[in-house]
PDBQT receptor file of N, H, CA, C and O in Angstrom, charges set to zero:
ATOM      1  N   MET A   1      14.072  16.097   9.496  1.00  0.00    +0.000 N 
ATOM      2  CA  MET A   1      12.931  15.436   8.785  1.00  0.00    +0.000 C 
ATOM      3  C   MET A   1      13.418  14.246   8.057  1.00  0.00    +0.000 C 
ATOM      4  O   MET A   1      14.232  14.417   7.150  1.00  0.00    +0.000 OA
ATOM      5  N   GLN A   2      12.989  12.999   8.372  1.00  0.00    +0.000 N 
ATOM      6  H   GLN A   2      12.327  12.860   9.109  1.00  0.00    +0.000 HD
ATOM      7  CA  GLN A   2      13.395  11.853   7.875  1.00  0.00    +0.000 C 
ATOM      8  C   GLN A   2      12.571  11.446   6.601  1.00  0.00    +0.000 C 
ATOM      9  O   GLN A   2      11.344  11.534   6.569  1.00  0.00    +0.000 OA
ATOM     10  N   ILE A   3      13.320  11.002   5.572  1.00  0.00    +0.000 N 
ATOM     11  H   ILE A   3      14.317  10.930   5.597  1.00  0.00    +0.000 HD
ATOM     12  CA  ILE A   3      12.616  10.592   4.278  1.00  0.00    +0.000 C 
ATOM     13  C   ILE A   3      12.445   8.989   4.160  1.00  0.00    +0.000 C 
ATOM     14  O   ILE A   3      13.422   8.241   4.157  1.00  0.00    +0.000 OA
ATOM     15  N   ASN A   4      11.300   8.598   4.077  1.00  0.00    +0.000 N 
ATOM     16  H   ASN A   4      10.506   9.206   4.079  1.00  0.00    +0.000 HD
ATOM     17  CA  ASN A   4      11.128   7.127   4.024  1.00  0.00    +0.000 C 
ATOM     18  C   ASN A   4      11.303   6.769   2.521  1.00  0.00    +0.000 C 
ATOM     19  O   ASN A   4      10.693   7.450   1.696  1.00  0.00    +0.000 OA
ATOM     20  N   LEU A   5      11.983   5.889   2.170  1.00  0.00    +0.000 N 
ATOM     21  H   LEU A   5      12.478   5.336   2.840  1.00  0.00    +0.000 HD
ATOM     22  CA  LEU A   5      12.482   5.546   0.945  1.00  0.00    +0.000 C 
ATOM     23  C   LEU A   5      12.403   3.986   0.504  1.00  0.00    +0.000 C 
ATOM     24  O   LEU A   5      13.076   3.146   1.101  1.00  0.00    +0.000 OA
ATOM     25  N   PHE A   6      11.598   3.664  -0.511  1.00  0.00    +0.000 N 
ATOM     26  H   PHE A   6      11.052   4.347  -0.997  1.00  0.00    +0.000 HD
ATOM     27  CA  PHE A   6      11.388   2.422  -0.976  1.00  0.00    +0.000 C 
ATOM     28  C   PHE A   6      11.884   2.049  -2.433  1.00  0.00    +0.000 C 
ATOM     29  O   PHE A   6      11.417   2.660  -3.394  1.00  0.00    +0.000 OA
ATOM     30  N   ILE A   7      12.764   1.118  -2.593  1.00  0.00    +0.000 N 
ATOM     31  H   ILE A   7      13.143   0.622  -1.813  1.00  0.00    +0.000 HD
ATOM     32  CA  ILE A   7      13.406   0.947  -4.068  1.00  0.00    +0.000 C 
ATOM     33  C   ILE A   7      12.622  -0.265  -4.819  1.00  0.00    +0.000 C 
ATOM     34  O   ILE A   7      12.173  -1.293  -4.313  1.00  0.00    +0.000 OA
ATOM     35  N   VAL A   8      12.595   0.127  -6.070  1.00  0.00    +0.000 N 
ATOM     36  H   VAL A   8      12.960   0.962  -6.480  1.00  0.00    +0.000 HD
ATOM     37  CA  VAL A   8      12.098  -0.872  -7.023  1.00  0.00    +0.000 C 
ATOM     38  C   VAL A   8      12.869  -1.121  -8.150  1.00  0.00    +0.000 C 
ATOM     39  O   VAL A   8      12.899  -0.307  -9.074  1.00  0.00    +0.000 OA
ATOM     40  N   ASP A   9      13.432  -2.056  -8.170  1.00  0.00    +0.000 N 
ATOM     41  H   ASP A   9      13.407  -2.717  -7.420  1.00  0.00    +0.000 HD
ATOM     42  CA  ASP A   9      14.345  -2.581  -9.332  1.00  0.00    +0.000 C 
ATOM     43  C   ASP A   9      14.541  -4.327  -9.592  1.00  0.00    +0.000 C 
ATOM     44  O   ASP A   9      14.704  -5.183  -8.722  1.00  0.00    +0.000 OA
ATOM     45  N   ASP A  10      14.471  -4.500 -10.965  1.00  0.00    +0.000 N 
ATOM     46  H   ASP A  10      14.339  -3.805 -11.672  1.00  0.00    +0.000 HD
ATOM     47  CA  ASP A  10      14.631  -5.892 -10.980  1.00  0.00    +0.000 C 
ATOM     48  C   ASP A  10      15.904  -6.613 -10.905  1.00  0.00    +0.000 C 
ATOM     49  O   ASP A  10      15.942  -7.835 -11.050  1.00  0.00    +0.000 OA
ATOM     50  N   HIS A  11      16.846  -5.976 -10.706  1.00  0.00    +0.000 N 
ATOM     51  H   HIS A  11      16.816  -4.983 -10.589  1.00  0.00    +0.000 HD
ATOM     52  CA  HIS A  11      18.390  -6.264 -10.477  1.00  0.00    +0.000 C 
ATOM     53  C   HIS A  11      18.696  -6.221  -9.035  1.00  0.00    +0.000 C 
ATOM     54  O   HIS A  11      18.666  -5.091  -8.547  1.00  0.00    +0.000 OA
ATOM     55  N   TYR A  12      18.965  -7.134  -8.293  1.00  0.00    +0.000 N 
ATOM     56  H   TYR A  12      18.989  -8.052  -8.689  1.00  0.00    +0.000 HD
ATOM     57  CA  TYR A  12      19.342  -7.088  -6.844  1.00  0.00    +0.000 C 
ATOM     58  C   TYR A  12      20.537  -6.393  -6.582  1.00  0.00    +0.000 C 
ATOM     59  O   TYR A  12      20.691  -5.942  -5.447  1.00  0.00    +0.000 OA
ATOM     60  N   MET A  13      21.519  -6.207  -7.539  1.00  0.00    +0.000 N 
ATOM     61  H   MET A  13      21.394  -6.574  -8.461  1.00  0.00    +0.000 HD
ATOM     62  CA  MET A  13      22.806  -5.718  -7.338  1.00  0.00    +0.000 C 
ATOM     63  C   MET A  13      22.481  -4.294  -7.483  1.00  0.00    +0.000 C 
ATOM     64  O   MET A  13      23.070  -3.569  -6.681  1.00  0.00    +0.000 OA
ATOM     65  N   ILE A  14      21.698  -3.722  -8.297  1.00  0.00    +0.000 N 
ATOM     66  H   ILE A  14      21.220  -4.310  -8.948  1.00  0.00    +0.000 HD
ATOM     67  CA  ILE A  14      21.362  -2.242  -8.346  1.00  0.00    +0.000 C 
ATOM     68  C   ILE A  14      20.691  -1.998  -6.856  1.00  0.00    +0.000 C 
ATOM     69  O   ILE A  14      21.017  -0.964  -6.274  1.00  0.00    +0.000 OA
ATOM     70  N   ILE A  15      19.926  -2.748  -6.325  1.00  0.00    +0.000 N 
ATOM     71  H   ILE A  15      19.661  -3.588  -6.798  1.00  0.00    +0.000 HD
ATOM     72  CA  ILE A  15      19.219  -2.574  -5.101  1.00  0.00    +0.000 C 
ATOM     73  C   ILE A  15      20.293  -2.378  -3.941  1.00  0.00    +0.000 C 
ATOM     74  O   ILE A  15      20.286  -1.465  -3.115  1.00  0.00    +0.000 OA
ATOM     75  N   GLU A  16      21.280  -3.484  -4.050  1.00  0.00    +0.000 N 
ATOM     76  H   GLU A  16      21.285  -4.225  -4.721  1.00  0.00    +0.000 HD
ATOM     77  CA  GLU A  16      22.416  -3.387  -2.929  1.00  0.00    +0.000 C 
ATOM     78  C   GLU A  16      23.250  -2.366  -3.121  1.00  0.00    +0.000 C 
ATOM     79  O   GLU A  16      23.751  -1.978  -2.065  1.00  0.00    +0.000 OA
ATOM     80  N   GLY A  17      23.658  -1.661  -4.275  1.00  0.00    +0.000 N 
ATOM     81  H   GLY A  17      23.251  -1.976  -5.132  1.00  0.00    +0.000 HD
ATOM     82  CA  GLY A  17      24.456  -0.353  -4.548  1.00  0.00    +0.000 C 
ATOM     83  C   GLY A  17      23.666   0.577  -4.002  1.00  0.00    +0.000 C 
ATOM     84  O   GLY A  17      24.106   1.155  -3.009  1.00  0.00    +0.000 OA
ATOM     85  N   ILE A  18      22.514   0.889  -4.441  1.00  0.00    +0.000 N 
ATOM     86  H   ILE A  18      22.157   0.420  -5.249  1.00  0.00    +0.000 HD
ATOM     87  CA  ILE A  18      21.726   2.070  -3.911  1.00  0.00    +0.000 C 
ATOM     88  C   ILE A  18      21.633   1.955  -2.322  1.00  0.00    +0.000 C 
ATOM     89  O   ILE A  18      21.840   2.926  -1.594  1.00  0.00    +0.000 OA
ATOM     90  N   GLN A  19      21.316   0.732  -1.861  1.00  0.00    +0.000 N 
ATOM     91  H   GLN A  19      21.147  -0.057  -2.452  1.00  0.00    +0.000 HD
ATOM     92  CA  GLN A  19      21.317   0.426  -0.325  1.00  0.00    +0.000 C 
ATOM     93  C   GLN A  19      22.685   1.046   0.501  1.00  0.00    +0.000 C 
ATOM     94  O   GLN A  19      22.772   1.707   1.536  1.00  0.00    +0.000 OA
ATOM     95  N   SER A  20      23.723   0.511  -0.464  1.00  0.00    +0.000 N 
ATOM     96  H   SER A  20      23.653  -0.026  -1.304  1.00  0.00    +0.000 HD
ATOM     97  CA  SER A  20      24.954   0.686   0.341  1.00  0.00    +0.000 C 
ATOM     98  C   SER A  20      25.537   2.289   0.341  1.00  0.00    +0.000 C 
ATOM     99  O   SER A  20      26.378   2.794   1.084  1.00  0.00    +0.000 OA
ATOM    100  N   LEU A  21      24.931   2.761  -0.537  1.00  0.00    +0.000 N 
ATOM    101  H   LEU A  21      24.247   2.350  -1.140  1.00  0.00    +0.000 HD
ATOM    102  CA  LEU A  21      25.272   4.236  -0.592  1.00  0.00    +0.000 C 
ATOM    103  C   LEU A  21      24.360   5.141   0.234  1.00  0.00    +0.000 C 
ATOM    104  O   LEU A  21      24.698   6.285   0.539  1.00  0.00    +0.000 OA
ATOM    105  N   LEU A  22      23.347   4.670   0.540  1.00  0.00    +0.000 N 
ATOM    106  H   LEU A  22      23.072   3.741   0.293  1.00  0.00    +0.000 HD
ATOM    107  CA  LEU A  22      22.314   5.518   1.440  1.00  0.00    +0.000 C 
ATOM    108  C   LEU A  22      22.271   4.932   2.763  1.00  0.00    +0.000 C 
ATOM    109  O   LEU A  22      21.591   5.590   3.550  1.00  0.00    +0.000 OA
ATOM    110  N   VAL A  23      22.868   3.751   3.297  1.00  0.00    +0.000 N 
ATOM    111  H   VAL A  23      23.421   3.216   2.658  1.00  0.00    +0.000 HD
ATOM    112  CA  VAL A  23      22.827   3.112   4.677  1.00  0.00    +0.000 C 
ATOM    113  C   VAL A  23      23.244   4.222   5.880  1.00  0.00    +0.000 C 
ATOM    114  O   VAL A  23      22.805   4.324   7.026  1.00  0.00    +0.000 OA
ATOM    115  N   GLN A  24      24.017   4.820   5.341  1.00  0.00    +0.000 N 
ATOM    116  H   GLN A  24      24.373   4.738   4.410  1.00  0.00    +0.000 HD
ATOM    117  CA  GLN A  24      24.810   6.055   6.317  1.00  0.00    +0.000 C 
ATOM    118  C   GLN A  24      23.986   7.188   6.513  1.00  0.00    +0.000 C 
ATOM    119  O   GLN A  24      24.065   7.906   7.510  1.00  0.00    +0.000 OA
ATOM    120  N   GLU A  25      23.244   7.348   5.634  1.00  0.00    +0.000 N 
ATOM    121  H   GLU A  25      23.180   6.765   4.825  1.00  0.00    +0.000 HD
ATOM    122  CA  GLU A  25      22.573   8.720   5.722  1.00  0.00    +0.000 C 
ATOM    123  C   GLU A  25      21.453   8.837   6.880  1.00  0.00    +0.000 C 
ATOM    124  O   GLU A  25      20.583   7.971   6.961  1.00  0.00    +0.000 OA
ATOM    125  N   LYS A  26      21.494   9.841   7.701  1.00  0.00    +0.000 N 
ATOM    126  H   LYS A  26      22.201  10.545   7.635  1.00  0.00    +0.000 HD
ATOM    127  CA  LYS A  26      20.871   9.862   9.031  1.00  0.00    +0.000 C 
ATOM    128  C   LYS A  26      19.272  10.106   8.786  1.00  0.00    +0.000 C 
ATOM    129  O   LYS A  26      18.398   9.640   9.516  1.00  0.00    +0.000 OA
ATOM    130  N   ASP A  27      18.995  11.080   7.401  1.00  0.00    +0.000 N 
ATOM    131  H   ASP A  27      19.706  11.458   6.808  1.00  0.00    +0.000 HD
ATOM    132  CA  ASP A  27      18.013  11.433   6.940  1.00  0.00    +0.000 C 
ATOM    133  C   ASP A  27      17.035  10.514   6.212  1.00  0.00    +0.000 C 
ATOM    134  O   ASP A  27      15.880  10.853   5.953  1.00  0.00    +0.000 OA
ATOM    135  N   ILE A  28      17.489   9.503   5.942  1.00  0.00    +0.000 N 
ATOM    136  H   ILE A  28      18.427   9.228   6.152  1.00  0.00    +0.000 HD
ATOM    137  CA  ILE A  28      16.773   8.452   4.915  1.00  0.00    +0.000 C 
ATOM    138  C   ILE A  28      16.544   7.131   5.823  1.00  0.00    +0.000 C 
ATOM    139  O   ILE A  28      17.436   6.530   6.422  1.00  0.00    +0.000 OA
ATOM    140  N   ASN A  29      15.205   6.810   5.803  1.00  0.00    +0.000 N 
ATOM    141  H   ASN A  29      14.480   7.298   5.316  1.00  0.00    +0.000 HD
ATOM    142  CA  ASN A  29      14.734   5.496   6.415  1.00  0.00    +0.000 C 
ATOM    143  C   ASN A  29      14.337   4.615   5.267  1.00  0.00    +0.000 C 
ATOM    144  O   ASN A  29      13.415   4.790   4.472  1.00  0.00    +0.000 OA
ATOM    145  N   TRP A  30      15.358   3.463   5.340  1.00  0.00    +0.000 N 
ATOM    146  H   TRP A  30      16.108   3.320   5.987  1.00  0.00    +0.000 HD
ATOM    147  CA  TRP A  30      15.155   2.552   4.158  1.00  0.00    +0.000 C 
ATOM    148  C   TRP A  30      14.077   1.639   4.334  1.00  0.00    +0.000 C 
ATOM    149  O   TRP A  30      14.294   0.672   5.065  1.00  0.00    +0.000 OA
ATOM    150  N   MET A  31      12.917   1.763   3.786  1.00  0.00    +0.000 N 
ATOM    151  H   MET A  31      12.741   2.548   3.192  1.00  0.00    +0.000 HD
ATOM    152  CA  MET A  31      11.737   0.931   4.308  1.00  0.00    +0.000 C 
ATOM    153  C   MET A  31      11.823  -0.489   3.582  1.00  0.00    +0.000 C 
ATOM    154  O   MET A  31      11.239  -1.435   4.111  1.00  0.00    +0.000 OA
ATOM    155  N   GLY A  32      12.589  -0.692   2.290  1.00  0.00    +0.000 N 
ATOM    156  H   GLY A  32      13.063   0.077   1.861  1.00  0.00    +0.000 HD
ATOM    157  CA  GLY A  32      12.765  -1.967   1.664  1.00  0.00    +0.000 C 
ATOM    158  C   GLY A  32      13.043  -1.753   0.447  1.00  0.00    +0.000 C 
ATOM    159  O   GLY A  32      13.587  -0.740   0.007  1.00  0.00    +0.000 OA
ATOM    160  N   HIS A  33      12.581  -2.964  -0.338  1.00  0.00    +0.000 N 
ATOM    161  H   HIS A  33      12.139  -3.787   0.020  1.00  0.00    +0.000 HD
ATOM    162  CA  HIS A  33      12.791  -3.106  -1.805  1.00  0.00    +0.000 C 
ATOM    163  C   HIS A  33      11.717  -4.101  -2.330  1.00  0.00    +0.000 C 
ATOM    164  O   HIS A  33      11.094  -4.862  -1.589  1.00  0.00    +0.000 OA
ATOM    165  N   ALA A  34      11.570  -4.031  -3.579  1.00  0.00    +0.000 N 
ATOM    166  H   ALA A  34      12.076  -3.414  -4.181  1.00  0.00    +0.000 HD
ATOM    167  CA  ALA A  34      10.810  -4.778  -4.368  1.00  0.00    +0.000 C 
ATOM    168  C   ALA A  34      11.418  -5.028  -5.720  1.00  0.00    +0.000 C 
ATOM    169  O   ALA A  34      12.100  -4.147  -6.243  1.00  0.00    +0.000 OA
ATOM    170  N   THR A  35      11.209  -6.178  -6.312  1.00  0.00    +0.000 N 
ATOM    171  H   THR A  35      10.654  -6.894  -5.887  1.00  0.00    +0.000 HD
ATOM    172  CA  THR A  35      11.939  -6.579  -7.434  1.00  0.00    +0.000 C 
ATOM    173  C   THR A  35      11.179  -6.833  -8.669  1.00  0.00    +0.000 C 
ATOM    174  O   THR A  35      11.616  -7.315  -9.714  1.00  0.00    +0.000 OA
ATOM    175  N   SER A  36       9.679  -6.343  -8.339  1.00  0.00    +0.000 N 
ATOM    176  H   SER A  36       9.324  -5.951  -7.490  1.00  0.00    +0.000 HD
ATOM    177  CA  SER A  36       8.584  -6.464  -9.338  1.00  0.00    +0.000 C 
ATOM    178  C   SER A  36       7.656  -5.570  -9.040  1.00  0.00    +0.000 C 
ATOM    179  O   SER A  36       7.418  -5.296  -7.863  1.00  0.00    +0.000 OA
ATOM    180  N   ALA A  37       6.903  -4.898 -10.222  1.00  0.00    +0.000 N 
ATOM    181  H   ALA A  37       7.096  -5.120 -11.177  1.00  0.00    +0.000 HD
ATOM    182  CA  ALA A  37       5.599  -4.085  -9.832  1.00  0.00    +0.000 C 
ATOM    183  C   ALA A  37       4.625  -4.644  -8.841  1.00  0.00    +0.000 C 
ATOM    184  O   ALA A  37       4.042  -3.952  -8.006  1.00  0.00    +0.000 OA
ATOM    185  N   ALA A  38       4.484  -5.943  -8.983  1.00  0.00    +0.000 N 
ATOM    186  H   ALA A  38       4.958  -6.504  -9.661  1.00  0.00    +0.000 HD
ATOM    187  CA  ALA A  38       3.335  -6.663  -8.346  1.00  0.00    +0.000 C 
ATOM    188  C   ALA A  38       3.740  -6.565  -6.606  1.00  0.00    +0.000 C 
ATOM    189  O   ALA A  38       2.938  -6.205  -5.745  1.00  0.00    +0.000 OA
ATOM    190  N   SER A  39       4.974  -6.921  -6.388  1.00  0.00    +0.000 N 
ATOM    191  H   SER A  39       5.626  -7.214  -7.088  1.00  0.00    +0.000 HD
ATOM    192  CA  SER A  39       5.673  -6.813  -5.153  1.00  0.00    +0.000 C 
ATOM    193  C   SER A  39       5.557  -5.387  -4.485  1.00  0.00    +0.000 C 
ATOM    194  O   SER A  39       5.315  -5.198  -3.293  1.00  0.00    +0.000 OA
ATOM    195  N   CYS A  40       5.786  -4.321  -5.530  1.00  0.00    +0.000 N 
ATOM    196  H   CYS A  40       5.982  -4.474  -6.499  1.00  0.00    +0.000 HD
ATOM    197  CA  CYS A  40       5.874  -3.013  -4.942  1.00  0.00    +0.000 C 
ATOM    198  C   CYS A  40       4.266  -2.610  -4.751  1.00  0.00    +0.000 C 
ATOM    199  O   CYS A  40       4.020  -1.799  -3.858  1.00  0.00    +0.000 OA
ATOM    200  N   LEU A  41       3.263  -3.085  -5.468  1.00  0.00    +0.000 N 
ATOM    201  H   LEU A  41       3.462  -3.744  -6.193  1.00  0.00    +0.000 HD
ATOM    202  CA  LEU A  41       2.077  -2.652  -5.261  1.00  0.00    +0.000 C 
ATOM    203  C   LEU A  41       1.328  -3.489  -3.850  1.00  0.00    +0.000 C 
ATOM    204  O   LEU A  41       0.360  -3.065  -3.220  1.00  0.00    +0.000 OA
ATOM    205  N   ALA A  42       1.901  -4.464  -3.651  1.00  0.00    +0.000 N 
ATOM    206  H   ALA A  42       2.688  -4.808  -4.163  1.00  0.00    +0.000 HD
ATOM    207  CA  ALA A  42       1.587  -5.342  -2.479  1.00  0.00    +0.000 C 
ATOM    208  C   ALA A  42       2.023  -4.365  -1.110  1.00  0.00    +0.000 C 
ATOM    209  O   ALA A  42       1.246  -4.084  -0.197  1.00  0.00    +0.000 OA
ATOM    210  N   PHE A  43       3.344  -3.962  -1.201  1.00  0.00    +0.000 N 
ATOM    211  H   PHE A  43       3.975  -4.190  -1.942  1.00  0.00    +0.000 HD
ATOM    212  CA  PHE A  43       3.787  -3.314  -0.282  1.00  0.00    +0.000 C 
ATOM    213  C   PHE A  43       3.166  -1.989  -0.074  1.00  0.00    +0.000 C 
ATOM    214  O   PHE A  43       2.972  -1.617   1.083  1.00  0.00    +0.000 OA
ATOM    215  N   LEU A  44       2.879  -1.343  -0.931  1.00  0.00    +0.000 N 
ATOM    216  H   LEU A  44       3.037  -1.645  -1.871  1.00  0.00    +0.000 HD
ATOM    217  CA  LEU A  44       2.172  -0.219  -1.004  1.00  0.00    +0.000 C 
ATOM    218  C   LEU A  44       0.721   0.001  -0.289  1.00  0.00    +0.000 C 
ATOM    219  O   LEU A  44       0.254   1.046   0.164  1.00  0.00    +0.000 OA
ATOM    220  N   LYS A  45       0.150  -1.312  -0.328  1.00  0.00    +0.000 N 
ATOM    221  H   LYS A  45       0.529  -2.161  -0.696  1.00  0.00    +0.000 HD
ATOM    222  CA  LYS A  45      -1.075  -1.330   0.418  1.00  0.00    +0.000 C 
ATOM    223  C   LYS A  45      -1.153  -1.029   1.742  1.00  0.00    +0.000 C 
ATOM    224  O   LYS A  45      -2.158  -0.477   2.191  1.00  0.00    +0.000 OA
ATOM    225  N   ASN A  46      -0.028  -1.379   2.570  1.00  0.00    +0.000 N 
ATOM    226  H   ASN A  46       0.789  -1.827   2.206  1.00  0.00    +0.000 HD
ATOM    227  CA  ASN A  46       0.310  -1.203   3.792  1.00  0.00    +0.000 C 
ATOM    228  C   ASN A  46       1.081  -0.221   4.262  1.00  0.00    +0.000 C 
ATOM    229  O   ASN A  46       1.134  -0.043   5.479  1.00  0.00    +0.000 OA
ATOM    230  N   HIS A  47       1.808   0.579   3.382  1.00  0.00    +0.000 N 
ATOM    231  H   HIS A  47       1.765   0.434   2.394  1.00  0.00    +0.000 HD
ATOM    232  CA  HIS A  47       2.969   1.354   3.829  1.00  0.00    +0.000 C 
ATOM    233  C   HIS A  47       2.806   2.589   2.819  1.00  0.00    +0.000 C 
ATOM    234  O   HIS A  47       2.126   2.496   1.797  1.00  0.00    +0.000 OA
ATOM    235  N   GLN A  48       3.471   3.722   3.183  1.00  0.00    +0.000 N 
ATOM    236  H   GLN A  48       4.024   3.797   4.013  1.00  0.00    +0.000 HD
ATOM    237  CA  GLN A  48       3.380   4.784   2.474  1.00  0.00    +0.000 C 
ATOM    238  C   GLN A  48       5.021   5.707   2.537  1.00  0.00    +0.000 C 
ATOM    239  O   GLN A  48       5.360   6.566   3.350  1.00  0.00    +0.000 OA
ATOM    240  N   PRO A  49       5.747   5.178   1.441  1.00  0.00    +0.000 N 
ATOM    241  CA  PRO A  49       7.040   5.851   1.378  1.00  0.00    +0.000 C 
ATOM    242  C   PRO A  49       6.833   7.134   0.826  1.00  0.00    +0.000 C 
ATOM    243  O   PRO A  49       5.936   7.458   0.048  1.00  0.00    +0.000 OA
ATOM    244  N   ASP A  50       7.826   7.912   1.338  1.00  0.00    +0.000 N 
ATOM    245  H   ASP A  50       8.555   7.649   1.971  1.00  0.00    +0.000 HD
ATOM    246  CA  ASP A  50       7.829   9.343   0.557  1.00  0.00    +0.000 C 
ATOM    247  C   ASP A  50       8.676   9.386  -0.731  1.00  0.00    +0.000 C 
ATOM    248  O   ASP A  50       8.535  10.418  -1.387  1.00  0.00    +0.000 OA
ATOM    249  N   VAL A  51       9.470   8.525  -1.185  1.00  0.00    +0.000 N 
ATOM    250  H   VAL A  51       9.584   7.687  -0.651  1.00  0.00    +0.000 HD
ATOM    251  CA  VAL A  51       9.905   8.251  -2.549  1.00  0.00    +0.000 C 
ATOM    252  C   VAL A  51      10.282   6.655  -2.540  1.00  0.00    +0.000 C 
ATOM    253  O   VAL A  51      10.752   5.870  -1.717  1.00  0.00    +0.000 OA
ATOM    254  N   ILE A  52       9.860   6.602  -3.792  1.00  0.00    +0.000 N 
ATOM    255  H   ILE A  52       9.479   7.240  -4.461  1.00  0.00    +0.000 HD
ATOM    256  CA  ILE A  52       9.951   5.256  -4.568  1.00  0.00    +0.000 C 
ATOM    257  C   ILE A  52      10.775   5.340  -5.748  1.00  0.00    +0.000 C 
ATOM    258  O   ILE A  52      10.936   4.349  -6.461  1.00  0.00    +0.000 OA
TER     259      ILE A  52
């Protein structure tokens, strides 16, 4: 079972760090990231991640 993941953080270095830790995980589908609440909400209008 694959987990759809979307990250929200205002620091791009944190996003890159989390992504680098999880990129090799077969059960995690990296859907993308947002750096603000507004961009996160815009993403969620068309997508349904399992974990934010």
